[in-house]
N, C-alpha and C positions, 0 to 999 in steps of 0.2 A: 861353318857353316853344318846343316845336318837338312837334308830333304823328306820326304815321301809324298805319300798322295796314300789321301783316304778313301778314292776311290779303284783303286785298284786291290786286286788280286781277294779279292770280298770269301769268302769261303763259312760262309750261315752254317748251324749245326743244327741239326733234330731238334734235341735231344736238349738244348743248353747256350745261355747265346754265344757266343764265340769274343774272348777278348785277346788280342792280341797287340804287344808295345809297338809302338809311334820307334819312337827317340827316347832320349834322356837326353836334358839339358843339365848344366849347375843346379838351379835349381823345383826343377818340371818334371814329370814322370809324364809324355805326350801317349793316351793310348785309344785304343780303340773299338767300340763295341757294336756290334750285331745283330738286332734284332732280329728274330721273323715274331710276324704276329701272331699275340698273343702270349711272347715269353715275356719272361719281370725278371729281377731282382730283387728280392726281399728284401724287406725294412734293415736299412742298416745306419751306418753311424761315420765315421770318420773323425779321429784327435783334429786331421789339421782343416785347411780352408780346399774348395775343391772348385773346378769349372765345369757345368757341361756342354754341351752344344750339337743341337740337332742338326747331320749335315744333311741330312736327310730323311726320310717316313714323320713321324709321330709318334708320339710317347705318356702316357702319361703317369704323370710327376708327383705324384706324394710328399709336401713336406706337412712336419705337423697336423697331422688329420685336415689337410685342407687340399686336393687332388687341381693342376695345371696342366690341362693339354695344348705341351713346346710340342714345334710342328717345327718344316723346315726349317732354318736359318732360323731359331730363337738360341738364344746361350745366357745361363743363367749361374750367380754366384752360393754359393750357400760357407758362410763357419762350418766351423770346424763342430762339431757335439750334434750337428742335428739331424735329427733322423730322418732319412727318405727311402724311397720307394720307387722301381719304375714299372713301369708295364708298355709295349704296345700293341698301338693299337693299330700299326700295320709296320711289312717289315721297317728297318731305318738304322739308321748307322748315325752312331755316339761315339762324341767327340767326348773322352773325358780330361782334362788338370788336374793331374796331383801331387804334392807336395815330394820334393827330392824325399822326405825323411819317410813319405810314407810306404807299404806292402802294394804290390803290385798280386800277388800271390792274398792282401784280403781284399780285392776288387776277387777274382778268382771264383773264392767260395760263395763271394755273396752272387753269385752270377750259379751257383748251380744247381 
């Protein structure tokens, strides 16, 4: 069993989103991304499917040139190779589930 708490040890950064690996399973990597209001992740894509959950706050989530306002409790799944971007409407906590084959460094590079 693996255990973590998405709401503990919240260390937001002023200059970029804060990305931390919560844990890995045999098939996934569970990531927490902390956004201060106005912070963004530029348009990017991954070769693998992902899921994104808004744990707190609100995110403008762009997919295929369409904008979705995601709020606390929303959960979305994207197939691989789908371009998307994120912008925090307010301070937000986002849970990202990546394929084990995907790279956390790739996510960090987008969050700069």
